[in-house]
N, C-alpha and C positions, 0 to 999 in steps of 0.2 A: 324655580324650575319644576315643571310637571313631573310627576312620578312616572316611571316606566311600568307598563302593564303588559303581561305576556299571556297569550292563549295559544293552545295547540290543538290540532285535530285534523281530520281528513278534509272536511268542508267540501265534499263532493256534492254536486247537484244543489247549488246554493239556493236557499229559500228564506222566507221571512223569519223563521226561527233563528237562523244563523245571524241575520241582520240585527234582530232584537238582542241576541247574545253579545254581538260586537258592540252595540250601542250601550248596553249596561256595563260591559267591561271597560269601555272607553270613558265612562263617567268617573273612573278612578284615576285616570291619567292618560298619557300617550300610549296608544295600543300597538303592540307588535304581535304579529300573527305568524306562528310556525306551522307549516302544513306537513303532513306525513307524505313521504315520497310514494310514488306508484308501487315501488317494491315493498315498502313497509305496509301499505294497505293490503296488498296481496298476502303478505306474511300473517297479518293479524286477522283479517276478515275472510281469507280464502277466496277472494274474488278480485277482479280487476276494477279499477275506478271507471266511472262513466266519463269523467273529464280528466285529462292528463294533468300532471303537476304544473306544467307550463300554463295551461288554460286556467287552472284554479288560482294560480298566482296572479294572472292577468285580471281576473274578475275581482278578486279580493282587493287588489291594489287600487281599484277604482272606487271602493267604498269610502265614504267621507270619514267614517269613524276610525279608519285604520291608518296609522302612521307609516308602517312598513310591514311587508310580508316576505317570507323566505321559506325555502324547503329545509326541513330539519335534516341535520347531517347524519344522524344515527339511524337505528332500527329498533323495532320492538315498541313496547308501550312507553319506554323512556327514550324515544328517538331524538328528543330535544335536549338531552343531558348536556352535551357539549355546547349547544347554542345558549342554554340557560346560563352556563358559567361564563360565556363570552359576553352576553347581553347584560347580565347582572340586573334583572328587573327588581322593582320594589314589591310587585304583587304578581302572583300567578293566579289566574281565574279559570275555573272549570264549572261545568254544570253537574247535576247529580249523576247523570249517566257517565260522565267522564271522570268521576272521582276514583282514585285508587290509593291505597296506603303508600305505595312506592313513590307516587308523585308528592305526597305530603312529606314523606321522609326526606326526599331530595330537597324540597323547599326549606324544611326545617334546618337541614345541614348547611344550607347556603344563606340562611337568615332572610328568606323571602316570605312575605305574607301570603298565605294560601287561602283563597276565598272560594266557596262553593255556592253557585247560584241556582235558583229554581228555574225550571223552564216556564217562563211567563211571557206569552205573546203580547205584542203591542195592542193597544185598545182597538177592538173591532176586527182583529185578525184571529184565525183559528190557530190552535197549537199545532206546530209542524215539526216533523223530524225527517231526516233523510231516509231512515228505514221505512217510515210510512209511505213516503213518496215512491221509493223503490218497489214496494209491494203493489202499488196501483198499476195493474197491467203487467207486473213482473212476477218474480217468484214469491209465493205466499206460503211456502211450506212451513209448518210449525217447528218449534223446538220442544224440548221436554226437560222437566226436573225429575230426578230420581229422589223421591221423597223418603223412602225407607226400604230396608231390605237389600240395598245395593250389594252386588256380588252373588246373591242367591241364584241368579240366572245362569251361573256357570256350574256344570255337573260336578266339577271337582270341589265345589262347595256344598251343593244341595245333596250330594250323596251321603253326607254325614247327618243331615236332618232336613226334611222338606220345609218349605215356607213360601211366603208371599213377598213379592216386590211391589212397591207402590210408585206409580208415576203420574205426573201431571203434564198434560199437553199445553203448550204455551203459544199464544198468538205471537207472531214475529214483530212485535212493536219495538224491539231492540235487536240490533244486529250483534249477536254475541261473538266474542273472539274465539279463534281456533285454539285447540289444546287447553280448553278451560272447563271441561266437564259438562258441556251442554249438548253432547252428541252431534257436534258439527260434522264429524266424519260420516256418520250415518245419514245425516241430512244431505250432505253432498252426494252420497250414493243415491239418495232418493231423487235428486235432481236429474239423474241420468234416466230415470223411469218417467217421472212427472216433472218436467222443467218448471211449470208455473204454479200448479195447485194439485191437491189430492183429488182423485176422482170421487164421484158420489156413489161409492160402493160400500160394502160392509167393511168397517174400519179394521176388524180383526183379520179379515182376508188380506187387506192392504198391508197390514203389519207383517203377515206371513210372507207375502211376496217380497217386501223390502228386506226382510231377514235373510231369505234365501238368495236374493240378488247380491247382497253384501258379502255373504259367506260362500265362496266358491267351494265345490266339492274338493276335499283333500286339503283344505286350508289348515295350517298348523295352529293358527290362533283364530278362534271363533268369537266374533263380536257378540256380546250378550243380546238376547232378544228384547230386553227392556228398552233399549234405545229405539228400535223399530216400533215397538208398541206405544211408547210415550209420544212419538211423533205422529203416528197414524190414528190412535184411538183418543178421542176428545174427552175432556173432563178429567176426573180422578179415576184411575184404574188400578186394580191390583190383580196380579197374575201369579199363579201357584206353580212352583217348580219342585220336581222330585227326581233328581238324578237324570235330567234330560235338558237339552238346550231349549226346547219349546215348552211353554207352560201347559199344565194339565187342565186348567180352568181359569176363567176370568170373572171379575165382578167390577161393575162400573158405578160411579156416582155422578149424576147430572143435576142434582137438586141445586136450584139457584141460590137458596139460602146457605147451603154448605159451601159451594164454590165461592160465593161472595165473602163468606166468613174466612176461608183460607186466604183469599186475596188481601183481606184486611190485616192478616197476622203474619204474612210471609214477606220477606224483603231480601234483596241480594246486593252484594258489592263485589267488584272485581279486585282480586289480589294481584295475580300475575299469571301468565301462561305457564303451564307445567313445563319444566325443563326437558329439552330433548335428551333422550338416552336414559331418563330416570327409570329404573327397574322396580316396578311396584310389586312384582311377583317373587322377589327375593326376600328371604328372611320372613316367611309367613308362618302363621300359627293357626292353621285350619283344622279344627277337630270338632267332635260332637258337641262339647260344652260351648264353644264359641259360636258355632253355627246355630245352635238352639237359642242362644241369647239373641242373635240377630233376628231369628224368626219370631220370637216372643215380642221383641220390641216393635216389629212391623205390625203384629196383631194389635198391640196397644195403641199404636198411631192410628190405625184404621178405626178402632172402636171409639177413640177419643174424638176423631173427626166427626163420626156419625152423631156423637152426643154434643158436639161443639164445646168440648171441655178443654179449655186452653191449657190449663196446668198439666193435665194428663197427656195432652198432645205434645207439649214441650218436653215432658219427661221421657216419653217414648221416642221422640226425635233424638234427644241426647243419647238415650240407651242404644238406639240403632247406630248412631255414629260411633259410639264407644265400641260396640261390637265389631263394626267395620275396621276401625283402626287397631283393634286388638289382633284381628286376623292379618291385617295388612299394615304394619307399622309405618311403612314408607309413604303412606298417604299423608302423614304429618311430618313436620320438622319444626325446629325451634322458631324459625321466622314466622311460620304460619301460626304457631301457638301464641306468639307475641301479638299478632294481629287480632286473633280471637279474643285475647285478654282485654283489648281496648273496648270491646262491645259488651263485656259481661255485666256492666251496670245498666245496659239498655235492653239487651236481648235475654229472652228466657231460655233459648236453646240455639244450637248452631250445628252445621255440618258443611262439608265441602261437596260441591257438585261433582258427580261422576266419581272417577277413581282417585281424585285428590292430587296431592303433590303441588298444589297451586290452584289456579282457576277462580271460580266464583264461590264466595262464602254465602250460604243460604242461612237466614236467621228467622226465628220465631220471636215475635214481640207483641206486647199489648197494644202499643201505639206505634205509628210509623217512626222509624229511626232516621233522623236528619242525615242527608247525604247518601242515602241508599236508594236502590231502584225497586219499584213495586212490580209485581207480576200481574199478567193478564191471562187468565185461564181460557183455553179454547172451549167454547160451548158446543153442544151436540149439533145445533142447527147451523154452525158456522160452515161457510162454503170454502174454507181454506183447504 
């Protein structure tokens, strides 16, 4: 009897990359495909599907590599939980973009073999992804990584000690999940101004427009400026805060050798979306000592990047994260720390994207870590 093989995903706008994935997964046995419902895609991606769940099922059912397709019964990144227990497959297959520790934990608990595949197109075909196809003639707005100095863009932090925040603008090669520290809320706000791409204007001015648009006068909670800056200003940028919401000055790096060096040593993996209702601003320890440590770590990260000194970069990266979590302990919890521990033999340093509590884990490493996502930094001459 053939083994049961299970895969799960959105599988919207079906393309050759999906077919290659199905073909490779089916080489292990009879392939069962669970698709995310329209509601689940909206929850995780913050957008509606191009093709409805009924249309997606119809098309996938016609693929010769697929034995059966169905809509997953649940929601969230583990929307297939109940289906997995009912189906009892022998193997669960994901690609590198679809890996998450929660999926592996579930498979381990159920005795299911968990396999991670690389995105390899069939011979003669280009590498394809739904995100890349969606950006062709659609929204090409960037994302951002907060590299160091996170939280210094809030006056209730920088009033104790001024300092720099460091951000990297990312090409939208991956459609990052909502509530995962990738500034998706600010990016969604940007879509209301620029639905498809950023105008060819001064990036700093675009960032200021976006920041003011997102934060209405009289708002009780002000979104930090680093999100707007990271989205609108290409390359690696640092911005200096001193008891104000908008930075006093900017410095940018567009050197190809430095940006390529960063791409070679940074990777990411999805943990899980931050829980709704998590209060990151309770039980905080914001004082001169802790904010000064945050600012000094950001300085070390910047200097190490300029020198392309990997060891110093990793140490500053860790110091910045330690300073963040010392001030805001709710960024971390035991479950997150357990996941970080799994990478300590491969990664030199790590931090959580954005405000933490879940989301994406960003790591510094000498060599690419299997099963993780690489980053693609937006260059100065990009038309996104």
